[in-house]
C-alpha positions in Angstrom: -0.2 0.0 -0.1 1.2 3.4 -0.9 1.8 5.7 1.9 -0.1 9.0 2.2 -3.7 9.7 1.5 -5.8 6.8 0.3 -8.9 6.6 -1.7 -11.6 4.3 -0.2 -13.2 1.7 -2.5 -15.8 -0.3 -0.5 -17.1 -3.4 -2.3 -20.3 -5.1 -1.3 -21.1 -8.8 -1.3 -23.3 -8.2 -4.6 -20.7 -6.4 -6.4 -17.9 -8.9 -5.4 -20.0 -11.7 -6.7 -20.9 -9.7 -10.0 -17.2 -8.7 -10.3 -16.1 -12.6 -9.8 -18.6 -14.0 -12.1 -17.3 -11.4 -14.8 -13.7 -12.8 -14.1 -15.0 -16.3 -14.6 -16.7 -15.2 -17.9 -13.4 -13.7 -19.2 -11.5 -16.9 -18.2 -13.9 -19.3 -19.9 -12.1 -18.5 -23.1 -8.8 -18.7 -21.7 -9.1 -22.5 -20.6 -9.7 -25.2 -20.2 -8.1 -25.6 -16.9 -7.4 -28.9 -15.0 -7.1 -27.3 -11.7 -7.4 -24.0 -9.6 -5.1 -22.7 -6.9 -6.3 -20.1 -4.7 -4.1 -17.7 -3.0 -5.3 -17.5 0.6 -7.0 -15.9 2.3 -8.3 -13.2 -0.2 -8.4 -15.8 -3.1 -10.7 -18.0 -1.6 -14.1 -16.3 -2.0 -13.4 -15.4 -5.9 -12.0 -19.0 -6.4 -15.2 -20.6 -5.1 -17.2 -18.4 -7.5 -14.8 -19.1 -10.5 -14.5 -22.9 -9.8 -18.3 -23.0 -9.7 -18.7 -21.1 -13.0 -15.9 -23.1 -14.7 -17.0 -26.4 -13.3 -13.5 -26.8 -11.7 -13.4 -29.5 -9.0 -9.8 -29.8 -8.4 -9.1 -26.8 -5.9 -5.8 -26.3 -4.1 -4.5 -23.4 -2.1 -1.1 -21.7 -1.5 -1.1 -19.7 1.6 0.7 -16.5 1.7 0.7 -13.8 4.4 1.6 -10.3 3.1 -0.7 -7.9 5.0 0.0 -8.4 8.6 -2.3 -5.6 10.2 -4.8 -5.1 7.3 -3.3 -1.9 6.3 0.6 -2.5 6.1 2.1 -4.9 3.6 5.1 -6.5 5.2 7.4 -9.4 4.4 5.8 -12.3 2.7 5.5 -15.6 4.5 4.8 -18.7 2.6 2.6 -20.6 5.2 1.7 -23.6 2.9 3.0 -24.4 -0.5 1.2 -26.2 -3.4 0.7 -29.8 -3.4 3.4 -31.6 -5.5 0.8 -33.2 -7.8 -0.2 -29.7 -9.0 3.2 -27.9 -8.5 4.9 -30.6 -10.8 3.3 -29.3 -13.9 4.9 -25.9 -13.6 1.4 -24.5 -13.8 0.6 -25.8 -17.3 -3.2 -25.8 -17.4 -3.6 -24.4 -13.9 -5.5 -21.5 -12.9 -4.4 -19.2 -10.0 -7.0 -16.9 -8.5 -6.7 -14.0 -6.0 -8.9 -11.1 -5.1 -6.5 -8.3 -5.7 -2.8 -7.9 -7.3 -1.4 -4.8 -5.4 2.4 -4.3 -5.7 2.8 -7.8 -7.3 4.9 -9.2 -4.4 2.8 -12.1 -3.8 2.1 -12.8 -7.5 5.9 -12.9 -8.1 6.2 -15.5 -5.4 3.5 -17.7 -7.0 4.6 -17.2 -10.5 8.0 -18.7 -9.4 6.1 -21.8 -8.2 3.8 -22.1 -11.2 5.5 -20.2 -14.1 3.0 -21.6 -16.7 0.0 -20.8 -14.8 -2.7 -18.6 -15.9 -2.9 -15.9 -13.1 -6.3 -14.0 -12.5 -7.5 -11.4 -10.1 -10.6 -9.7 -9.6 -8.9 -6.2 -9.1 -5.6 -5.1 -10.1 -3.5 -2.0 -9.3 -0.8 -0.6 -11.7 2.3 -2.0 -9.9 1.0 -5.5 -9.9 -1.0 -5.5 -13.2 1.9 -6.9 -15.5 1.9 -10.2 -13.4 -1.8 -10.8 -14.0 -3.1 -12.5 -17.2 -6.7 -11.5 -16.5 -8.6 -9.1 -14.3 -11.9 -7.4 -14.1 -11.2 -3.9 -12.7 -8.3 -1.6 -12.3 -7.9 0.7 -9.6 -5.3 3.2 -8.7 -2.1 2.3 -6.8 -3.4 4.6 -3.7 -6.9 3.0 -3.5 -7.6 0.8 -0.5 -10.3 -1.8 -1.3 -12.5 -2.5 1.5 -13.6 -6.3 0.8 -17.1 -7.4 2.1 -15.5 -10.1 4.4 -13.6 -7.3 6.1 -16.5 -4.9 6.7 -19.7 -4.6 8.8 -22.6 -2.3 7.9 -21.5 1.3 9.0 -22.1 4.9 7.9 -20.0 6.1 5.0 -19.1 9.9 5.0 -19.7 11.6 1.7 -16.6 11.8 -0.6 -16.5 15.5 -0.3 -16.2 15.6 3.5 -13.7 12.7 3.5 -11.3 14.6 1.0 -11.5 17.9 3.1 -10.0 16.2 6.1 
């Protein structure tokens, strides 16, 4: 995340579901895929939607921690690697799904594990965008996306009021 003033981009469950289905629609022409690898935790929700839409039954995870306090991106930690049966293909016919590519640090780690995989995210920021094969929406680097699983219902101040502060 870029330091300084951030733009807020709250995403509702309905919007995220529509965007994840749009991602699946775009991916339908890129396959067929034999398996899907979700980057956890953020990639779990879009992976479930994409797997359903593309009728993928083999689903694996790679667990990488990069955000350590929900606001600060820190050093990457690979908590769980990809199963050898899937990793042995170097990613051929493998779809990798995440919610967002930000700086591209996580994507680089996964690309090293699966260099031939098709990498897809729902949202992309400019620094990470070159590492993604398919995405739905690009947002500016200084935008913080508030995903529905991280939020409760709360008042949102008007943009003009927020910008004045």
